[in-house]
C-alpha positions in Angstrom: -1.4 -15.3 15.5 1.5 -13.8 15.8 0.4 -10.1 16.3 -2.0 -11.3 19.7 1.2 -13.4 21.2 3.3 -10.1 20.9 0.7 -8.2 22.4 0.4 -10.5 25.1 4.5 -10.9 25.2 3.8 -7.2 26.3 5.2 -5.9 22.9 2.4 -4.0 22.0 3.9 -1.6 18.8 5.8 -4.8 17.4 2.1 -6.5 17.4 0.4 -3.7 16.3 2.7 -3.6 13.1 2.4 -7.1 12.6 -1.0 -6.8 12.8 -1.3 -4.3 10.2 1.7 -5.8 8.1 -0.6 -8.4 7.4 -3.1 -6.8 6.9 -1.8 -4.6 3.4 -0.4 -8.5 2.8 -3.7 -9.8 2.7 -5.2 -7.2 1.5 -2.8 -7.0 -1.5 -3.3 -10.8 -1.8 -6.8 -10.8 -2.3 -7.1 -8.0 -4.8 -4.3 -10.2 -6.6 -7.0 -12.1 -8.6 -8.2 -8.7 -10.4 -5.5 -9.7 -12.9 -7.0 -12.9 -13.7 -9.8 -11.4 -14.8 -9.1 -12.2 -18.6 -11.9 -10.4 -20.0 -10.5 -6.8 -18.8 -7.6 -4.9 -20.7 -4.8 -4.5 -18.9 -6.0 -0.7 -18.0 -8.8 -1.2 -16.4 -7.4 -4.8 -14.5 -5.1 -1.7 -13.1 -7.9 1.0 -11.9 -10.2 -1.9 -10.4 -7.1 -2.7 -8.4 -5.8 0.8 -8.0 -8.9 2.0 -6.8 -9.4 -0.8 -4.2 -5.8 -0.5 -2.8 -6.8 3.5 -2.6 -9.7 2.0 -0.3 -8.1 -0.2 1.6 -4.4 -0.4 1.7 -4.2 4.0 1.9 -6.3 3.9 5.2 -4.5 1.1 6.7 -0.9 2.7 6.0 -2.4 6.5 7.9 -3.7 3.6 11.2 -1.2 1.7 11.2 2.0 3.8 13.0 4.5 3.8 10.5 4.3 6.8 9.5 3.9 10.4 11.8 0.5 12.1 10.6 1.0 15.4 12.2 0.9 17.7 9.8 -0.4 17.5 5.6 3.3 17.3 4.4 2.9 13.7 6.4 -0.1 13.1 5.1 1.4 14.1 1.6 4.5 12.0 2.1 2.6 8.7 3.2 0.4 9.4 -0.6 3.9 9.9 -2.2 5.4 6.5 -0.4 2.4 5.1 -1.6 2.4 6.2 -5.1 5.8 5.7 -5.5 5.9 1.6 -3.7 2.9 0.8 -5.9 4.3 2.2 -9.0 7.3 0.4 -9.0 5.9 -3.0 -7.7 3.6 -2.8 -10.6 6.0 -2.1 -13.4 8.3 -5.1 -11.8 5.4 -7.3 -11.8 4.0 -5.9 -15.5 7.9 -6.9 -16.6 8.0 -9.9 -14.7 4.8 -11.9 -15.8 4.0 -9.2 -18.9 7.5 -9.7 -20.4 9.5 -12.6 -19.6 7.5 -15.5 -18.1 5.7 -15.1 -21.8 9.1 -14.6 -23.7 10.5 -18.1 -21.1 7.2 -19.8 -21.8 7.7 -19.7 -25.9 11.1 -20.3 -26.1 10.7 -23.7 -23.7 7.7 -24.8 -26.0 9.7 -24.1 -28.8 12.4 -26.2 -27.1 12.3 -30.5 -28.3 14.1 -32.7 -26.2 15.6 -35.9 -28.2 13.5 -38.8 -28.2 
């Protein structure tokens, strides 16, 4: 794909970044089905999703080259960014899909169009 084309054009760093962005995106997208397991509680879905992200996305962040990894502080900064971004995205998704969408669906089911 695009990453290979960038490598072929001599843009190795851009190709590497594109590859890792695709891997992170693909992993997050694939793991989103965890929230479709209706027999699980939101807490269980969140815990499983978090474990999958820790086992996949976090290591990708360490080897992607996007962040320095020379010191312990660098590594803690990566973990901190991972946790902060994850928390923000989880909260945004909760508000959107857990609060706003259900309200919209509830309102739209009550609205009757004149016949």
